[in-house]
TORTORDO-897625 format. One line per 3 residues: their letters; for each residue x, y, z of N, C-alpha, C. Coordinates in Angstrom, 2 decimals, padded with zeros to 5 digits, always signed. Example, Ala and Ser with C-alpha at 12.3 -4.5 7.8 and 13.67 -1.06 7.14 Angstrom:
BEGIN
as> +013.19,-005.69,+007.80,+012.30,-004.50,+007.80,+013.20,-003.30,+007.80 | +012.85,-002.25,+007.08,+013.67,-001.06,+007.14,+012.90,+000.03,+007.87
//
This chain:
BEGIN
mem> +001.17,-001.28,-000.19,+000.24,-000.03,+000.02,+000.86,+001.70,+000.03 | +001.73,+001.15,+001.18,+002.76,+002.32,+000.87,+003.76,+002.71,-000.44 | +003.66,+001.29,-001.19,+004.69,+002.06,-002.45,+003.48,+002.40,-003.45
kyr> +002.46,+001.93,-003.44,+001.35,+002.53,-004.41,+000.84,+003.74,-004.40 | +001.22,+004.12,-003.07,+000.64,+005.89,-002.33,+002.06,+006.37,-002.84 | +002.96,+005.85,-002.94,+004.11,+007.10,-003.23,+004.01,+006.89,-005.08
cim> +003.74,+005.98,-005.70,+003.77,+005.28,-006.61,+002.74,+007.31,-007.82 | +001.54,+007.02,-006.81,+000.57,+008.08,-006.93,+000.89,+009.22,-006.70 | +001.68,+009.42,-005.65,+001.74,+010.87,-005.50,+002.77,+011.64,-005.80
kpt> +003.77,+010.95,-006.31,+005.23,+011.42,-007.37,+005.11,+012.23,-008.41 | +004.42,+011.66,-009.54,+003.91,+012.68,-010.32,+003.14,+014.31,-010.03 | +002.26,+013.62,-009.02,+001.13,+014.91,-009.21,+001.94,+015.71,-007.62
vll> +002.88,+015.72,-006.82,+003.27,+016.56,-006.58,+004.90,+017.27,-007.79 | +005.22,+016.83,-008.46,+006.12,+017.32,-009.79,+005.15,+018.14,-010.66 | +004.09,+018.08,-010.82,+002.98,+018.81,-011.37,+002.46,+020.21,-010.38
ivl> +002.68,+020.45,-009.51,+002.48,+021.00,-008.01,+003.86,+021.88,-008.15 | +004.42,+021.71,-008.17,+006.05,+022.07,-008.21,+006.19,+023.32,-009.18 | +006.17,+022.36,-010.57,+005.91,+023.25,-011.71,+005.02,+024.10,-012.14
iih> +003.41,+024.31,-010.79,+002.53,+025.00,-010.91,+003.43,+026.34,-010.79 | +003.79,+025.94,-009.07,+004.47,+026.87,-008.27,+005.29,+027.66,-009.07 | +006.13,+026.82,-009.52,+007.10,+027.75,-009.98,+006.96,+028.89,-011.21
slv> +005.85,+028.69,-012.30,+005.23,+029.39,-012.84,+004.14,+030.78,-012.73 | +003.90,+030.53,-011.36,+003.43,+031.23,-010.94,+004.14,+032.43,-010.01 | +005.00,+031.63,-008.92,+005.27,+032.87,-008.49,+006.61,+033.95,-008.47
pql> +007.43,+033.84,-009.95,+007.92,+034.94,-010.27,+006.81,+036.12,-010.67 | +005.40,+036.25,-011.01,+004.82,+037.03,-011.40,+004.31,+037.52,-010.14 | +004.30,+036.78,-009.05,+003.28,+037.51,-007.99,+004.41,+038.20,-007.12
ifa> +005.85,+037.65,-007.26,+006.66,+038.56,-006.75,+006.93,+039.80,-007.66 | +006.94,+039.63,-009.03,+006.82,+041.31,-009.74,+005.81,+041.89,-009.65 | +004.96,+041.46,-009.15,+003.64,+042.38,-009.13,+003.77,+043.09,-007.51
sgl> +004.34,+042.21,-006.56,+004.34,+042.48,-005.22,+004.83,+043.89,-004.96 | +006.34,+044.03,-006.02,+007.27,+044.82,-005.87,+006.91,+046.30,-007.03 | +005.80,+046.52,-007.02,+005.30,+047.51,-008.01,+004.85,+048.89,-007.08
dne> +005.49,+049.89,-007.51,+005.29,+051.28,-006.80,+003.76,+051.89,-007.83 | +002.70,+052.10,-007.40,+001.74,+052.45,-008.16,+002.12,+054.19,-008.63 | +002.60,+054.41,-006.83,+002.31,+055.82,-006.98,+003.24,+056.75,-008.35
dri> +004.34,+056.07,-008.34,+005.42,+056.66,-009.54,+005.44,+055.91,-010.66 | +004.68,+054.87,-010.73,+004.85,+054.57,-011.96,+003.39,+054.46,-013.00 | +003.78,+053.77,-014.26,+002.64,+053.85,-014.77,+002.20,+052.76,-016.17
yvv> +001.58,+051.82,-015.83,+002.09,+050.36,-015.87,+000.55,+050.37,-017.19 | +000.66,+049.67,-018.00,-000.29,+049.41,-019.02,-000.30,+048.16,-019.36 | -002.00,+047.86,-019.36,-002.42,+045.92,-019.04,-002.97,+046.21,-020.58
qek> -002.18,+045.47,-021.85,-002.26,+044.88,-023.30,-003.42,+044.35,-022.80 | -004.87,+044.38,-023.78,-005.67,+043.45,-024.39,-004.53,+042.16,-025.18 | -005.17,+041.27,-025.16,-004.42,+039.71,-026.05,-004.85,+040.18,-027.31
vfh> -003.40,+039.82,-028.21,-003.47,+040.48,-029.40,-004.36,+039.31,-030.57 | -003.88,+038.46,-030.17,-004.42,+037.07,-030.97,-005.47,+036.01,-030.21 | -006.76,+036.59,-029.92,-007.85,+036.37,-029.39,-008.51,+035.82,-030.21
ryh> -008.93,+034.14,-030.58,-010.23,+033.78,-031.64,-011.17,+033.15,-030.53 | -012.24,+032.86,-030.80,-013.04,+032.03,-030.43,-013.06,+030.58,-030.19 | -012.52,+030.19,-031.90,-012.65,+029.11,-031.84,-010.85,+028.62,-031.72
eig> -010.97,+026.65,-031.47,-009.48,+026.48,-031.83,-009.72,+025.02,-031.77 | -008.54,+024.21,-033.09,-008.61,+023.16,-033.29,-006.78,+022.82,-033.46 | -007.02,+021.21,-032.76,-005.10,+021.39,-033.20,-004.75,+019.96,-032.95
ili> -003.63,+019.54,-032.83,-003.56,+018.26,-032.70,-001.75,+018.13,-032.26 | -001.84,+017.24,-031.51,-001.12,+016.99,-030.70,-000.25,+015.66,-030.55 | +001.05,+015.82,-029.93,+002.11,+014.49,-029.83,+002.01,+013.89,-028.22
pyi> +001.42,+013.06,-027.72,+001.48,+012.99,-026.45,+002.68,+011.80,-025.98 | +003.30,+011.96,-025.15,+003.99,+010.62,-024.76,+004.22,+010.87,-023.04 | +003.90,+009.39,-022.88,+003.82,+008.74,-021.36,+004.96,+007.73,-021.11
pdd> +006.05,+008.36,-020.37,+006.85,+007.64,-020.00,+007.27,+007.08,-018.99 | +006.37,+007.09,-017.76,+006.67,+006.59,-016.74,+005.58,+005.04,-016.73 | +004.82,+004.28,-017.81,+004.34,+003.30,-017.66,+005.26,+002.25,-017.85
eff> +005.16,+001.41,-016.73,+006.05,+000.40,-016.48,+006.72,-000.93,-017.67 | +005.59,-000.92,-018.33,+005.92,-002.04,-019.72,+005.96,-001.43,-020.85 | +005.50,-000.59,-021.47,+005.53,+000.11,-022.38,+005.72,+001.94,-022.51
dsf> +006.48,+002.22,-023.82,+006.45,+003.30,-023.86,+005.68,+003.86,-024.91 | +004.71,+005.02,-024.15,+003.31,+005.25,-024.90,+003.49,+006.23,-025.34 | +003.16,+006.64,-027.29,+003.41,+008.00,-028.03,+002.06,+007.80,-028.53
gvs> +001.61,+008.80,-029.13,-000.11,+008.66,-029.54,-000.27,+010.09,-030.32 | -001.50,+009.94,-031.06,-001.25,+011.27,-032.00,-003.31,+011.92,-031.11 | -002.94,+013.10,-031.08,-004.45,+013.61,-030.52,-004.97,+014.83,-030.63
any> -006.38,+015.01,-031.08,-006.91,+016.26,-031.60,-007.94,+016.30,-030.58 | -007.59,+017.95,-031.00,-008.66,+018.73,-030.48,-009.83,+019.66,-030.64 | -010.49,+020.20,-029.28,-011.34,+021.44,-030.00,-011.74,+022.22,-028.70
lyh> -011.53,+023.24,-028.80,-011.83,+024.40,-027.46,-012.54,+025.74,-028.10 | -013.03,+025.49,-027.13,-014.03,+026.78,-027.61,-013.52,+027.74,-026.06 | -013.17,+029.39,-026.39,-012.65,+030.45,-025.62,-013.69,+031.11,-025.26
fnd> -014.34,+031.61,-024.03,-015.64,+032.07,-023.64,-015.03,+033.86,-023.84 | -013.30,+033.63,-023.41,-013.39,+035.22,-023.42,-011.79,+034.91,-023.35 | -010.93,+036.30,-022.76,-009.09,+035.88,-023.00,-008.74,+035.03,-021.88
vls> -009.58,+034.56,-020.44,-009.23,+033.64,-019.60,-010.05,+032.54,-019.57 | -010.96,+032.33,-019.88,-012.13,+031.06,-019.54,-012.19,+029.63,-020.94 | -011.94,+028.96,-020.84,-012.06,+028.23,-022.03,-012.24,+026.85,-021.70
wev> -013.27,+026.22,-022.12,-013.82,+024.97,-022.97,-013.14,+024.19,-023.71 | -012.20,+023.01,-023.19,-012.30,+021.87,-024.44,-013.15,+020.96,-024.68 | -013.74,+021.20,-025.11,-014.78,+020.27,-025.89,-014.52,+018.88,-026.03
frg> -013.73,+018.43,-026.39,-013.09,+017.33,-027.09,-011.84,+017.04,-026.73 | -011.09,+016.12,-026.32,-009.52,+015.53,-026.66,-009.72,+014.20,-026.66 | -009.55,+014.02,-028.15,-008.77,+012.55,-028.22,-007.68,+012.21,-028.90
awm> -006.95,+010.84,-027.78,-005.78,+010.35,-028.19,-005.62,+009.13,-028.51 | -005.32,+008.75,-029.48,-005.32,+007.22,-030.21,-003.81,+006.82,-029.83 | -003.25,+005.85,-029.17,-002.33,+005.15,-028.71,-001.26,+003.99,-029.28
inq> -000.20,+004.76,-029.27,+001.17,+003.49,-030.22,+001.66,+003.22,-028.76 | +002.56,+002.19,-028.83,+003.03,+001.49,-027.55,+004.07,+000.41,-027.99 | +005.09,+000.38,-027.48,+006.38,+000.10,-027.81,+006.82,-000.82,-026.46
dks> +007.18,-002.09,-026.35,+007.59,-002.98,-025.31,+008.81,-002.44,-024.79 | +009.02,-001.94,-023.46,+009.84,-002.11,-022.61,+011.02,-003.57,-022.46 | +012.50,-002.85,-022.37,+012.94,-004.34,-021.63,+012.95,-004.90,-020.82
ird> +012.05,-004.65,-019.47,+011.81,-004.70,-018.55,+011.10,-006.05,-018.32 | +010.32,-006.48,-019.09,+008.99,-007.39,-018.69,+009.72,-008.76,-019.55 | +011.13,-008.29,-020.46,+011.34,-009.60,-020.66,+012.51,-009.81,-019.79
diq> +013.32,-008.70,-019.06,+014.26,-008.80,-018.46,+013.61,-009.63,-016.69 | +012.77,-009.34,-016.70,+011.81,-010.19,-015.44,+011.52,-011.36,-015.77 | +010.98,-012.02,-016.67,+010.94,-013.14,-017.39,+012.46,-013.80,-017.73
ksl> +012.99,-013.07,-017.84,+014.29,-014.17,-018.07,+015.38,-014.12,-016.56 | +015.47,-012.94,-015.89,+016.31,-013.17,-014.78,+015.65,-013.72,-013.77 | +013.93,-013.67,-013.33,+013.47,-014.12,-012.09,+012.48,-015.04,-012.47
nit> +012.37,-015.59,-013.71,+011.72,-016.89,-013.87,+009.85,-015.75,-013.63 | +009.76,-014.89,-013.60,+008.45,-014.62,-012.92,+007.64,-013.90,-014.32 | +006.84,-014.35,-014.48,+005.43,-014.40,-015.69,+004.47,-013.38,-015.45
pty> +004.26,-012.00,-015.62,+003.16,-011.21,-014.35,+002.09,-011.71,-015.29 | +001.09,-012.09,-014.33,-000.37,-012.30,-014.67,-001.35,-011.69,-015.71 | -000.85,-010.65,-015.98,-001.64,-010.03,-017.09,-001.00,-008.29,-016.87
yde> -000.96,-006.93,-017.79,-000.53,-006.29,-017.54,-001.35,-005.49,-018.57 | -001.60,-004.24,-018.47,-002.55,-003.25,-019.31,-002.00,-002.55,-020.87 | -002.12,-002.44,-021.84,-001.47,-001.67,-022.88,-002.61,-000.71,-023.28
psy> -002.28,+000.99,-022.98,-003.19,+002.13,-023.07,-003.44,+001.96,-024.73 | -004.65,+001.85,-025.09,-004.85,+002.26,-026.49,-006.09,+003.41,-026.96 | -006.26,+004.34,-026.16,-007.02,+005.33,-026.60,-007.70,+006.49,-025.25
mvy> -007.59,+007.57,-025.11,-008.30,+008.19,-024.20,-009.01,+009.29,-024.77 | -009.92,+009.64,-024.02,-011.04,+010.75,-024.29,-011.37,+011.97,-023.40 | -011.21,+013.02,-023.56,-011.42,+013.99,-022.34,-011.66,+015.20,-022.43
shl> -012.60,+015.82,-021.27,-013.09,+017.21,-021.19,-012.70,+018.10,-020.49 | -011.88,+018.82,-020.42,-011.53,+020.07,-019.81,-011.70,+021.05,-019.37 | -011.87,+021.94,-018.52,-012.20,+023.52,-018.35,-010.66,+024.27,-018.47
wfr> -010.57,+025.33,-019.35,-009.39,+026.12,-019.18,-009.46,+027.36,-018.10 | -008.09,+027.62,-017.16,-008.19,+028.89,-017.03,-006.73,+029.46,-017.61 | -006.80,+030.59,-018.03,-005.93,+031.12,-019.20,-005.31,+032.74,-018.25
ply> -005.13,+032.64,-016.60,-004.51,+034.16,-016.31,-003.27,+034.91,-016.88 | -002.36,+033.88,-016.89,-001.00,+034.57,-017.44,-001.20,+034.59,-018.85 | -000.62,+036.07,-019.40,-000.34,+036.57,-021.02,+000.80,+037.70,-020.71
gks> +001.70,+037.36,-021.52,+003.01,+038.82,-021.98,+003.71,+038.15,-023.41 | +004.84,+038.92,-023.26,+005.37,+038.97,-024.91,+007.05,+038.96,-024.09 | +007.66,+038.39,-025.13,+009.49,+038.44,-025.07,+009.77,+038.84,-025.99
avc> +011.44,+039.30,-025.58,+011.98,+039.66,-026.60,+013.05,+038.84,-026.81 | +013.47,+038.42,-028.53,+014.44,+037.15,-028.29,+015.23,+037.71,-028.79 | +016.53,+038.06,-028.25,+017.68,+038.79,-028.67,+017.32,+040.44,-028.88
nkk> +016.72,+040.55,-028.73,+016.08,+042.09,-029.00,+015.72,+042.31,-030.39 | +015.29,+041.44,-030.97,+015.57,+041.66,-032.28,+013.31,+041.10,-032.87 | +013.24,+040.17,-031.91,+011.79,+039.65,-032.08,+011.02,+039.62,-030.93
iif> +009.81,+039.47,-031.44,+008.90,+039.72,-029.61,+008.04,+038.30,-030.07 | +008.24,+037.58,-028.99,+006.98,+036.41,-029.46,+005.79,+036.78,-028.00 | +004.30,+036.63,-028.46,+003.29,+036.36,-027.14,+002.97,+035.12,-026.89
het> +003.14,+034.94,-025.76,+002.93,+034.13,-025.12,+002.28,+033.85,-023.84 | +001.20,+032.98,-023.63,+000.24,+032.55,-021.98,+000.44,+031.34,-021.62 | +000.17,+031.32,-020.47,+000.39,+030.14,-019.59,-000.98,+030.36,-019.24
gff> -001.89,+028.73,-019.17,-002.97,+028.34,-018.51,-002.71,+026.75,-017.69 | -004.26,+026.70,-017.34,-004.26,+025.51,-016.38,-005.45,+024.88,-016.63 | -005.76,+023.69,-016.68,-006.64,+022.70,-017.02,-007.06,+021.67,-016.17
vga> -008.26,+021.57,-015.95,-009.04,+020.20,-015.18,-010.27,+019.44,-015.85 | -009.97,+018.21,-015.52,-010.98,+017.48,-016.34,-011.25,+016.38,-016.49 | -012.09,+015.39,-017.16,-012.26,+013.89,-017.00,-012.54,+013.28,-018.22
gli> -012.33,+011.82,-018.20,-013.31,+011.06,-019.37,-012.77,+010.38,-019.30 | -012.38,+009.32,-020.46,-011.95,+007.36,-020.01,-010.74,+007.31,-020.58 | -010.40,+006.08,-020.53,-008.88,+005.61,-020.98,-009.84,+004.40,-021.21
gyd> -009.51,+003.85,-022.80,-009.43,+002.41,-023.08,-008.01,+001.67,-023.10 | -008.23,+000.55,-022.69,-006.51,-000.29,-022.92,-007.08,-001.81,-023.04 | -006.32,-002.51,-023.15,-006.62,-004.04,-023.53,-005.27,-004.23,-022.17
rih> -005.99,-005.60,-022.05,-005.45,-006.32,-020.81,-004.70,-007.50,-021.49 | -003.66,-007.45,-021.89,-002.63,-008.71,-022.48,-002.88,-009.60,-021.23 | -003.22,-010.83,-021.35,-002.92,-012.15,-020.17,-002.12,-012.43,-020.78
sfs> -001.51,-013.29,-019.48,-000.22,-014.30,-019.85,-000.93,-015.56,-020.33 | -001.99,-015.99,-019.69,-002.07,-017.20,-019.34,-004.04,-018.01,-019.58 | -004.13,-016.92,-020.88,-005.93,-016.36,-020.88,-005.54,-015.80,-022.16
ndt> -007.22,-015.75,-022.85,-007.21,-014.80,-023.79,-007.18,-013.23,-023.32 | -006.74,-012.53,-024.31,-006.79,-011.00,-024.32,-008.07,-010.47,-024.07 | -008.28,-009.36,-023.17,-009.36,-008.95,-023.43,-009.08,-007.22,-023.14
nds> -010.42,-006.31,-023.48,-010.44,-004.71,-023.67,-011.43,-004.33,-022.44 | -010.81,-002.68,-021.89,-011.51,-002.46,-021.06,-011.54,-001.16,-020.81 | -012.03,-000.26,-020.17,-012.37,+001.51,-020.05,-012.43,+001.46,-018.89
als> -011.64,+002.59,-018.28,-011.64,+003.43,-017.15,-012.21,+004.50,-016.49 | -012.38,+004.69,-015.79,-012.78,+006.92,-015.38,-011.59,+007.20,-015.10 | -011.16,+008.54,-016.10,-009.80,+009.02,-015.67,-010.10,+010.33,-015.49
lsf> -008.84,+011.07,-014.58,-009.11,+012.50,-013.61,-007.87,+012.92,-014.63 | -007.79,+014.07,-015.43,-006.93,+014.54,-016.15,-006.53,+016.61,-015.34 | -005.36,+016.66,-015.16,-004.94,+018.08,-015.11,-003.78,+018.25,-015.32
glc> -003.34,+020.17,-015.42,-002.06,+019.93,-015.62,-001.90,+021.65,-015.95 | -000.89,+021.82,-016.86,-000.76,+023.30,-017.11,+000.12,+023.22,-018.85 | -000.16,+024.02,-018.92,+000.04,+024.28,-020.77,+000.50,+025.79,-021.17
ktf> +002.02,+025.50,-021.72,+002.77,+026.98,-022.04,+002.76,+027.31,-023.59 | +001.81,+028.03,-024.03,+001.44,+028.73,-025.39,+002.27,+029.60,-026.20 | +003.02,+028.91,-027.37,+003.52,+030.38,-027.68,+003.06,+030.76,-029.39
fln> +002.71,+031.96,-029.69,+001.88,+032.51,-030.68,+002.80,+032.43,-031.53 | +002.71,+031.85,-033.08,+003.29,+031.63,-034.38,+002.62,+033.40,-035.21 | +001.23,+033.27,-035.03,+000.62,+034.59,-035.47,-000.62,+034.88,-035.25
sfs> -001.10,+035.52,-035.82,-002.75,+036.04,-035.32,-003.66,+034.67,-035.41 | -003.20,+033.64,-035.89,-004.08,+032.27,-036.22,-003.21,+030.91,-035.87 | -002.77,+031.13,-035.58,-001.75,+029.61,-035.05,-000.63,+029.64,-033.72
sis> -000.73,+028.61,-033.38,+000.68,+028.76,-031.96,+001.32,+027.05,-032.04 | +002.01,+027.63,-031.31,+002.37,+026.01,-031.15,+002.52,+025.64,-029.51 | +002.32,+025.30,-028.68,+002.31,+024.71,-027.59,+002.62,+023.45,-026.31
ihi> +003.58,+023.74,-025.19,+003.40,+022.28,-024.15,+002.90,+022.01,-023.50 | +002.46,+020.81,-023.19,+001.68,+020.26,-022.26,+002.10,+019.42,-021.04 | +001.81,+019.36,-019.95,+002.21,+018.59,-018.96,+000.99,+018.17,-018.17
rdl> +000.76,+016.96,-018.32,-000.52,+016.89,-017.16,-000.33,+015.75,-016.42 | -001.27,+015.46,-015.45,-001.42,+014.46,-014.45,-002.50,+013.39,-014.66 | -001.99,+012.25,-014.85,-003.50,+011.64,-015.13,-003.89,+010.24,-014.00
mhf> -004.55,+010.34,-014.04,-005.42,+009.52,-012.48,-006.40,+008.32,-013.36 | -005.81,+007.16,-013.35,-006.80,+006.38,-014.10,-007.59,+005.14,-012.73 | -008.56,+005.03,-012.83,-009.29,+004.53,-011.53,-010.24,+002.84,-012.41
ked> -009.16,+002.19,-012.33,-009.46,+000.14,-013.20,-009.58,+000.04,-011.74 | -010.40,-001.28,-012.27,-011.05,-002.30,-011.38,-010.51,-002.35,-010.16 | -009.83,-002.39,-010.43,-008.45,-003.64,-009.54,-007.67,-002.33,-008.91
qte> -007.24,-001.01,-009.47,-006.26,-000.34,-008.93,-006.29,+001.13,-009.79 | -005.51,+001.78,-008.68,-005.56,+003.15,-009.16,-004.28,+003.65,-009.42 | -003.95,+004.13,-011.21,-002.99,+004.85,-011.78,-002.73,+005.61,-011.78
nri> -001.35,+006.36,-011.83,-000.90,+007.35,-012.23,-000.23,+007.66,-012.77 | -000.26,+008.57,-013.75,+000.75,+008.91,-014.90,+000.82,+010.57,-015.55 | +001.95,+010.36,-015.94,+002.40,+011.61,-016.44,+002.41,+011.97,-018.10
sle> +001.76,+012.71,-018.60,+001.87,+012.79,-020.14,+002.11,+014.13,-020.80 | +003.52,+013.73,-021.30,+004.23,+015.16,-021.84,+003.73,+014.98,-023.49 | +003.35,+016.42,-023.62,+002.65,+016.75,-025.17,+003.19,+017.97,-025.65
igy> +003.21,+017.97,-027.29,+003.38,+019.40,-027.51,+002.85,+018.86,-029.19 | +002.01,+020.56,-029.05,+000.63,+020.32,-030.11,+000.92,+021.72,-030.76 | -000.17,+021.82,-032.04,+000.28,+023.11,-033.22,-001.62,+023.28,-033.17
sfr> -001.89,+024.28,-033.22,-003.19,+024.93,-032.62,-003.52,+025.65,-034.08 | -004.52,+025.88,-034.71,-005.17,+026.84,-035.45,-006.21,+027.71,-034.60 | -006.37,+028.91,-034.60,-007.46,+029.70,-034.44,-008.28,+030.04,-035.06
fnl> -009.92,+030.76,-034.71,-010.47,+031.24,-035.57,-011.91,+031.90,-035.50 | -012.21,+032.65,-035.90,-013.49,+033.20,-035.82,-014.55,+032.99,-036.44 | -015.97,+032.57,-036.06,-016.95,+032.78,-037.31,-017.70,+033.85,-037.49
tpr> -017.37,+034.87,-036.83,-018.10,+036.27,-036.80,-016.51,+036.86,-036.61 | -016.65,+038.18,-037.67,-015.38,+039.47,-036.73,-015.43,+039.99,-035.62 | -014.37,+039.79,-034.45,-014.43,+040.51,-033.27,-014.51,+041.86,-033.14
kkl> -015.34,+042.20,-032.16,-015.53,+043.58,-031.76,-013.87,+044.48,-031.59 | -013.60,+045.14,-032.48,-012.28,+046.17,-032.10,-012.08,+046.48,-030.42 | -010.89,+045.96,-029.93,-010.85,+046.58,-028.69,-010.29,+047.39,-028.15
rnk> -010.38,+048.78,-028.58,-010.05,+050.18,-028.66,-010.22,+050.52,-029.88 | -011.28,+051.63,-029.56,-011.69,+052.52,-030.72,-010.43,+053.90,-030.59 | -011.02,+054.75,-031.52,-010.44,+055.70,-031.55,-010.12,+056.98,-030.41
qdl> -010.80,+056.97,-030.18,-011.57,+057.94,-029.25,-010.55,+057.48,-027.66 | -011.13,+056.31,-027.31,-010.01,+055.28,-026.16,-008.21,+056.09,-026.42 | -007.96,+055.85,-027.58,-007.11,+056.11,-027.90,-005.97,+057.18,-027.61
ntf> -006.62,+058.51,-028.33,-007.29,+059.13,-028.24,-006.70,+060.08,-026.70 | -007.21,+059.37,-025.71,-007.64,+059.69,-023.93,-006.59,+059.13,-023.61 | -005.97,+057.73,-023.86,-004.95,+057.12,-023.43,-003.59,+057.87,-023.71
nhf> -003.25,+058.38,-024.99,-002.29,+059.34,-025.49,-002.12,+060.39,-024.73 | -003.36,+061.38,-024.43,-003.26,+062.50,-023.36,-003.18,+062.30,-022.01 | -003.37,+061.33,-021.41,-003.30,+061.20,-020.16,-001.31,+060.77,-019.99
ike> -000.77,+059.76,-021.05,+000.16,+059.68,-021.31,+001.04,+060.91,-021.35 | +000.95,+062.10,-022.12,+001.89,+063.11,-022.19,+001.55,+063.81,-020.83 | +000.54,+064.04,-020.32,+000.23,+064.81,-018.87,+001.14,+064.12,-017.74
ssd> +001.29,+062.94,-017.35,+001.68,+062.31,-016.98,+003.83,+062.70,-017.06 | +004.02,+062.90,-018.04,+005.41,+062.76,-018.53,+005.61,+064.13,-018.42 | +004.40,+065.26,-018.64,+005.18,+066.49,-018.12,+005.36,+067.23,-016.55
k> +004.85,+066.23,-015.59,+004.71,+066.50,-014.45,+006.39,+066.19,-013.63
//
């Protein structure tokens, strides 16, 4: 029981550490601002679109018997600049045997009764994307990026390979949560890096897995978006900046 608990907690603790690491620098910076002496401009998100479709390549490195790669597709609807709903994310898994299974059989003369080979995963997530900014690359190019967090639920399907009887297939409830870093290539496309913690509630055990994913997304609107700023707002802002500089 203690070993099983450690296996479940280790990926979860890693993900929590990564989330804290992504938030702390922004909070420290914000706490050091002196609002009386400085003027800061919060820019609207330049590349907002309401609809997003994407393809991803997931990799699950911590399965005992398989290196699991996959091909995944998803669709998101962005309610606003912060909240989104990933309506669907589906992945078809491709597995490669690890040598540990053969090593156990040869060195210890032990054959597992069964082992599970993941075949597909289907999820739906709620997204929260509070962090947005831009970075200068060698002072020559500006890259816009955002950081988001997500939580959701779905199903994992797997083939149960039996050593002494016929193989079977089954599915189980799965929870998913993690973080994502998105880099915008232009106004309609982006690349992203995802780290997901997966908890599979199988009938005889609970498994915890980490999924590392890289993706490409295409964003679009079905109707034109309203302009974020009109000319009057811009003139007012410029006048405010000029007055502040003259003081």
